[in-house]
N, C-alpha and C positions, 0 to 999 in steps of 0.2 A: 494425612493422606499418604498412601504407599503405592508403589508400583513394583511388581515382581517380574523378574526376567523369565524368559521362556522355559528355562530349565528348573525354575523354582528354587534356586540356590541363594540369590542375593535379593535383598529388598531395598529399594530406593525410597527414602523418606524425604518428601519435599515440603511438608507442612506439619505443624504441631498444634494441636488444639489449645494448649496452654499459652501459645504465643500467637495471638489473633492475626498479627500482620502477615504471618506466613500462610494463613488460611485465605486472607484477602488478596494477597498478591502472589499468585501461583506462577511458577516459571513455565516457560515453553517446554513441552515434552516432544522430543523427536519421535515420529512414528516408528523409527528403527528399521527402515528398509521396507515397510509395508504399511498400508493404511489400515488402521484398526477401526472397523466399522462398528459403531456402537448403536446404530439405529437404522434408519431407513435408507432406502434407495440403493445401498450396497453397490454403488457403481465402481467397477474395477478400473482405476485410472492407470495409465502406463507409468513405468518407473521414473520418467522424466519429471513427474509431478512431485517427486519426493526430494526433500532436502536432507542431506547427510552431513555428518561431522560438523554439527552446528557450533560446537565450541571452538573450532579451529578458525583463526583469523584468515581472511582472504586478502591477498595483497592488491589484486587489481580487478576483482569481481565483487559485486554486491548482491549475492543470492538471497532469496527469501523462500518461505514455504510456498508462496504462489508462483515464484519464478526461480527455481533452483539453479538455473544456469546463468542467472544474472541477465544483463542486457546484451543480447547476442545479435540483434538486428544490425544490418549495415556493417557487419564486422567490427562492431564497437569494441568488443573485448580485445581483438587482435590489434586494432589501431591504437588503443590506449593501454596496451600491456606494459608500456614503459612508465605508467603513472600509477600511484597508489589510488585507492578508492577516495581518500580524502582530497587528493589532487584533482581527481575527476569531478568531485563535488564542487570545486572552485572553478572548473573549466568554463562554465557558463559565463562567468564574469570576465575571464581572460579572453577577450574576443580576438586578439592578435596572436594568442597562443605562444607568447614569448616567455611564459613562466613567471611573469612579474605583474602584480596587480597594483596599478596606480590608483590614487583616490578617484580620478575621473572614471576609471573602469568600474569601480564599485558603484559610483553614482549612476552611471549609464545603465548598469545591470539592474539596479533596483528600480530605476525609472522605467525601463523596458517592461518590468514585471507589473507595472501599474501603480507603484507607490508614487505619492506626490513629491513635489520638489523638496518640501521641508523634511519629510520622513527620509527621503533619499540622502539628504545632507546629514541628518542625524546618524544614519547608518554609516556614512563615511567617517564621521568623527569618532563613533564608538569603535568601529572595526580597525581603522588605521591608527587611531590613538592608542589602542591597547595591543593590537596584534602585529604591528610592524616590527618593533624592536626584537622580539624573540626570533624572528626569521632572518635577521641580519647575520651574516657569517662572521663578522668581526665584533669588536667591542664597541665601536662608535655607532650611534643610531643613524639611520638613514635620514638625510635632510628633507627628502620628499615624502617620507612616511609610506614608502612602498612596502608591499607584502610579497616576499619571495617564496614562491610555491615549492621550491625544492626543500625548504625547511618548514613547510606548513604544519608538519606533525608536532613542532614545538609549540604551536598555538593551542593545543588541546587543553581545555580547562576542566576543572572539577565540577561536581554537581550536575553533570550531563547524563545522557542515557548510557554511556559506556559502549555505544555501538562502534565507535572508532577506538582502536588501541593507541598507545603512545608512539607508534610508528606509522600511523595513518592507515592501518589496515581495517577491514570491515569484519565484525564479529556477528554472524547471523543469529547466534543464540541471544545476544543482548538486544538485537533488533526485535526478534520475536517476543522476547520477554516483556517489552513495553506494551505490546498488544495483549499479551496473556495476563499481565498484572493489572492494567489500567483500562482496557477496552471492554472488559466483561464479555469476552467471546466474539466481539465484533472485529472487523478488519479496518476500522476507521477510528479516529480519535475526535471527540467533540471538544469544545472549548473547556468544558468542565473536566474532561479527561486530561487535557493538557495542564490544567491547574493542579490536578492530582499528581501528574508526572513531576512537576516542579517541586511539590512538597515531598514526594516520596524519594526523589533522587538527590535531595539537598544534603550536602555534607557540612559538618560543623566547621566554623572558622574559615569559610571559603567565600569572602565577599566578591572576588573576581568571578568565581564560578556562578554565584547567585545572580550577579548582574548579567553575565553572558547568557545564562539560561533564560532569565526573565526577558531580556531584550529579544532573544530569538522567539520566545513564545508570543511576545507582543507583535512581532512581525507576522507570525502565523495568524494571529487573531485579526489583524488589520487587513490581511490579504484575503478578503472574502468578497463574495458577490452579495446580491441583495439577501437580507436575512429572511428566513421563512416566517410566515405569519403564525403566531402562537395563538391557539384557541383560547377563548376566555374561560375563566373558572379553573377548577381543579382538573388536572389531566389524569386520565386512566393510564395504566401501564402500557397499553397498546399505543395510545396517543403520544406518550413520551418517547417510545421507541421510534415511532414514525417521525416525530419532530427531530430527534437526534440524527436519524438517517438523512433527513432533508437538510439539516444544518451541516452535516459532513459533506453532502453533495455541493452545497453553496461555498464551502471552503476549498479553494483550489489546491491547498496543500494536501488534500485527501487523495489527489491524483499524482501522477509521476511528473518528472521534470519535463517530459514532452508536452504536457498540457501547459506548463509555464511558457514554453517556447511558442506554443500555438497562440497564446494570448499576447505574448510579447511582440510577435511579428505582425499582429493586427490582421485585419481581414484581407488587406491588399498585399501582405507579405508572402514569402515563400512558404510552401506547405510544411506542416509539422506531422510527425508520425508517432503512433503509440508503440509499446514494446513489441507488439506482434508485427509491426511494419505497415499498418494501415494508416492512411491519411486521416487526420483529425479535422473536424468541421469547426471553424471559428465560432459560428453562431451557436452551435450546440455547447461549445466550451464556455461561451459567455453566459448562456442561460440554459444549463443542462436540464433535460426533462426525462423522467423515467419512461421508457417505452414498454407498454404493456404487452401481454401475450394472450391471445384468445385460446384459452387452454383446451376447450373441447375440440377445436379443429385439429389440434395436435394429438389429442388423446385418442380420438376415435379410431384411426388406423393403427395406432401403436399398441393399445391395450386390448386384451382378448375378451374381457368381460365388462366393458363399459356399459353395455346395455342392461346389465343385471343390477345396476345401482338401485337401491331402495329409495323410496320417497324421502327427501330431506338430505340424502347423501350428495356431496359435491366433490368435484375434482379440485384439489388445492391449486391455487393460481401458480405457485412455484413449480408445480409438476411440469408445466409447459417448457420451462427453461431446462429442466433435467432431461426431458425427452429430446429437446434440440441438441443437447450435449451428447447424448447417446447416439443419436442419428448422425451427428457430425463425425464421431469416432468411427462408426460402422461404415460410412460412405466416403470418408476422407474429404468432406466438404467443410469449409470454414464455418464456425458456429453462427456467425452473424448472417450467413446466407441461408440458413435453414428456415423454411416456411412450411405451411401446411401441405403445399404441393410436393415439397421434398420428402415429407414424412410419408405421403402416399407412395412416392417412388421407392422409398425405403421398404415399405410393405410389399410392393410388387417384386422386389428382388429376393424375397424369401427369408428375410431376417426374422429371427424368432421374436414374436410379440410377447409383451410382458403382462403379468397379471396385475389387476388394479390394486389388490391388497398389498402388493410389494412396493407400491409407489405412494403410500399414504403416510409414511412415517417421516420423522424429521431427519434431515441430513446431518452427518457428523461435522465436526469443526473444519476438517480439511476440505470436505466436499463443499461446505458452505462458503469458505474463503475462495476456493477455486471458481465457484459459480458467480459470486459477487464480482470478481475481477472480470470474468467473461462478459457479464451483463453490463458492467460499467464501460468496458471497451466498446461494445456495440452501440451504446447510447451516445458515443462521441464521434463515431466514424462517419465519414461522408457517404451520402447516398443511402442512408438507412433511416 
């Protein structure tokens, strides 16, 4: 597979037919300053939705294609500008923020996340038994097996995703590569995807890296809610896709650290917030449910020729979400507050209505990722 630049001078080859693994695991391709609409909906998102310089490691931000500015709510970036992204990754466990992880800090952190006593102790033994000594400043090991976060970059092991570099910085390209290579165009990873990640990222003669990656994957697998019911018999492609999506929803690691905090604080705890600054609902986080959209209510005031549909034609269910997104941008109203009444108000303000034919095609990858993140957020926010 090749990609040619705008001037037609250089060709970038990122897969070779004679080497199948390069065809199977395609790298993430930066849109290059603009969204390349390959299909439907052709929604023009603002530049803030674009991730640039993906190969450059970020010292204190963890941007992605969905959140190019990283975590900016509550001045997170400014407050933690003195920490590398890897140090911020450990910040949840360092409750007193003294830069030192004691074994009891790790145990408490895992227990707050819902792991049982036994698994929490196993995490303590594995983490502090292997990762304490590399972070010590001198030659003698720490008698309390503490992990010192100022040297946490020395704990980077092999056979991992490569998202963190050896200085503890975050590399967006490596992060996006994992989804591009192993998620088959989705923005979530299933248990089987994680298994493929372990196999694909494994380096030769690296037992410590194998063990670390396997232990982390087991934690991800065990940190799940109730498993979705699998239909009996052989599944169709659509059924498998639905099951994978439901499985990813039941796995709390499919969401951000904010959801972990929401579950860890329990129902009576202080509120947790998502990346957009909206409060999360503990009950929804515990048992997430997909919130449907009554598409025709949104479509009628938005589309010019809905009444011309032929018998058998339907408005795709996903169209409702994209209409909400367009109305949200036009009116400056948060996406999760858009309802059919807001769409009618949008029409009354004289915004140009869309033609039905332009809204029947499949969204491109960037649009799909953006929309799934918006929809996931609204499904967890309070009062919705």
